[in-house]
C-alpha positions in Angstrom: 48.3 119.1 85.9 49.2 118.2 82.3 52.5 116.5 81.6 55.3 118.7 80.1 56.0 118.2 76.4 58.3 115.2 75.8 61.1 117.4 74.6 61.1 119.5 77.8 60.8 116.3 80.0 63.7 114.7 78.2 66.0 117.7 78.4 65.1 118.2 82.1 65.9 114.5 82.8 69.2 114.9 80.9 70.1 118.0 82.8 69.3 116.4 86.2 71.2 113.2 85.3 74.2 115.3 84.0 74.2 117.2 87.4 74.2 113.9 89.3 77.1 112.6 87.2 79.0 115.8 87.5 78.6 115.7 91.3 79.8 112.1 91.4 82.8 112.9 89.2 83.8 115.8 91.5 83.7 113.3 94.4 86.3 111.2 92.5 88.7 114.1 92.4 88.2 114.9 96.1 88.5 111.4 97.5 91.6 110.1 95.9 94.8 110.6 97.9 97.4 113.1 96.4 99.9 113.5 99.2 102.3 110.5 99.2 105.1 111.9 101.5 106.3 109.7 104.3 104.5 106.6 102.9 106.0 103.6 101.1 104.6 102.3 97.8 102.4 99.8 99.5 100.9 102.4 101.8 100.2 104.8 98.9 98.6 102.1 96.8 96.5 100.8 99.7 95.2 104.3 100.4 94.4 104.6 96.7 92.6 101.3 96.7 90.7 102.1 99.9 89.5 105.4 98.4 88.4 103.5 95.3 86.4 101.0 97.4 84.9 103.9 99.4 83.8 105.6 96.2 82.4 102.5 94.6 80.3 101.6 97.7 79.9 104.5 100.1 79.5 107.1 97.3 77.3 104.6 95.3 79.4 104.7 92.1 78.4 101.1 91.3 74.7 102.1 91.2 75.5 105.2 89.1 77.6 103.2 86.6 74.7 100.7 86.3 72.3 103.5 85.4 74.7 105.2 83.0 75.4 101.9 81.2 71.6 101.5 80.8 71.3 105.0 79.3 74.2 104.6 76.7 71.8 104.1 73.8 69.7 107.2 74.6 72.4 109.4 76.2 75.8 108.6 74.7 77.3 112.0 75.5 76.4 111.5 79.2 78.1 108.0 79.1 81.1 109.5 77.4 81.3 112.2 80.1 81.2 109.6 82.9 83.9 107.7 81.2 86.1 110.7 80.6 85.5 112.6 83.8 85.1 109.6 86.0 86.9 106.5 84.9 89.7 108.2 82.9 90.1 110.9 85.5 90.6 108.3 88.2 93.2 106.5 86.1 94.9 109.8 85.5 95.2 110.4 89.2 96.7 106.9 89.6 99.1 107.5 86.7 100.4 110.7 88.4 100.8 108.8 91.7 102.7 106.0 90.0 104.9 108.5 88.2 105.8 110.1 91.5 106.6 106.6 93.0 108.8 105.9 90.0 110.5 109.2 90.3 111.4 108.7 93.9 112.6 105.1 93.2 109.8 103.1 94.9 108.7 101.6 91.5 110.8 100.5 88.5 110.6 102.6 85.4 107.6 101.3 83.4 104.7 102.6 81.3 102.7 103.9 84.2 99.5 104.1 82.1 99.7 100.3 81.6 100.6 99.9 85.3 97.5 101.8 86.3 95.3 99.6 84.1 96.9 96.5 85.6 96.3 97.5 89.2 92.9 98.9 88.5 91.9 95.8 86.5 92.8 93.5 89.4 90.9 95.6 91.9 87.8 96.0 89.7 87.4 92.2 89.5 86.5 92.2 93.2 84.4 95.4 93.5 83.1 96.7 90.2 82.2 93.8 87.9 80.3 91.7 90.5 78.5 94.8 91.8 77.4 95.9 88.3 75.7 92.5 87.7 74.4 91.8 91.2 72.2 94.6 92.6 72.5 93.4 96.2 76.2 92.9 96.0 78.1 93.7 99.2 81.8 94.1 99.9 83.3 90.7 100.5 84.3 90.2 104.1 87.9 89.4 103.0 88.1 92.5 100.7 91.2 93.8 102.5 93.0 90.5 101.9 92.0 90.6 98.3 93.2 94.2 97.9 96.5 93.3 99.6 97.0 90.5 97.1 96.4 92.9 94.2 98.9 95.4 95.6 101.4 92.6 96.3 101.1 91.3 92.8 101.5 94.8 91.4 104.6 95.4 93.5 106.2 92.1 92.5 106.0 93.3 88.9 106.7 97.0 89.2 108.3 97.4 92.7 111.9 98.4 93.0 114.2 96.2 95.0 113.9 98.6 97.9 110.1 98.5 97.9 110.1 94.7 98.0 112.5 94.4 100.9 
């Protein structure tokens, strides 16, 4: 059977890849916790971090990010979509959660967009960056301890007096 024309093959590949990315981005929205009632700030942030870890490893987001990064030169729109619908959407969820924690007094007033980047950046150092550059990277055995330290540092900076008691 002859190969399809290059234009058809490229567009089919792009469409397939876009569908995979869209599916992964939908998982982001479905996995992150939204109900924070009856939970203190630590518990809320721990659930958020656990969902993030699940997404990165169990939903294979690390592998997808690696492929998307490799395709940036040939598919910049796809990379932009992953960034907007994946990374920024996830930060958007975290900002909403931090806003709710500020509103109910669990966190001090602060720029929650910056706070989301601070917490996300700390967590990424343990689960995203090493995984992007080491194909056989596995979750560290002490990952819960590392995540707890990230949340603890975040709460020392942004936690209200009540949340630190």
